[in-house]
C-alpha positions in Angstrom: -18.3 15.5 -17.7 -18.7 18.9 -15.6 -16.7 21.9 -15.6 -14.7 20.7 -12.5 -13.8 16.9 -13.5 -10.9 15.6 -14.0 -11.0 12.4 -15.8 -9.3 9.5 -14.0 -7.1 6.7 -15.0 -7.7 3.5 -13.1 -4.8 1.8 -11.6 -4.3 -0.7 -9.1 -3.2 -0.1 -5.1 0.2 -2.1 -6.1 0.9 0.3 -8.9 -0.1 3.4 -6.3 2.2 1.9 -4.0 5.0 0.9 -6.4 5.0 4.0 -8.2 5.0 5.9 -4.8 7.4 4.1 -3.3 9.9 4.9 -6.8 9.1 8.8 -6.8 9.1 9.9 -3.4 10.3 6.9 -1.4 10.8 8.8 2.1 7.8 10.5 1.8 5.1 10.3 4.9 2.5 7.9 4.3 1.1 7.1 7.6 1.6 8.3 11.4 0.3 7.3 14.2 -0.9 10.1 16.0 -1.0 8.5 19.4 2.6 7.3 19.3 4.2 9.4 16.2 5.4 6.6 14.6 5.8 7.1 11.3 5.5 5.0 7.9 7.3 5.7 4.5 5.9 4.7 1.3 8.9 3.0 0.8 8.4 1.5 4.2 4.7 0.5 3.1 6.3 -1.0 -0.2 8.9 -3.3 1.9 5.6 -4.6 4.3 3.4 -5.0 1.3 6.3 -7.4 -0.7 7.1 -9.4 2.6 3.6 -10.1 3.1 3.3 -10.5 -0.8 5.7 -13.4 -0.4 4.8 -15.3 2.7 1.2 -15.3 1.3 3.1 -16.6 -1.8 5.3 -19.1 0.1 1.7 -20.6 1.7 1.1 -21.6 -2.3 -1.8 -18.7 -2.5 -2.3 -17.4 -5.9 -2.4 -13.8 -7.5 -6.5 -13.6 -7.8 -6.9 -15.7 -4.7 -9.1 -14.2 -2.1 -7.6 -13.5 0.9 -8.7 -11.4 4.3 -7.4 -10.2 7.3 -8.3 -9.3 10.6 -5.3 -6.9 12.4 -4.9 -4.4 14.9 -5.2 -0.6 14.9 -1.9 1.2 14.0 1.4 0.6 12.1 
């Protein structure tokens, strides 16, 4: 490793979202510049949890391959 390299601990996207939502729930995660609409880490976690429950209700299990096609924006 070079002098500026910093070792990184591997983490899943889910664990990062959960950690940020727990540590800084009201901190802004994303701003949509065209509308000034913003979403916090807590809001992101709620959205992810809602989608997860919906997929689970459809019988889609952990490890299943899923594709999303969405409009740009929040």
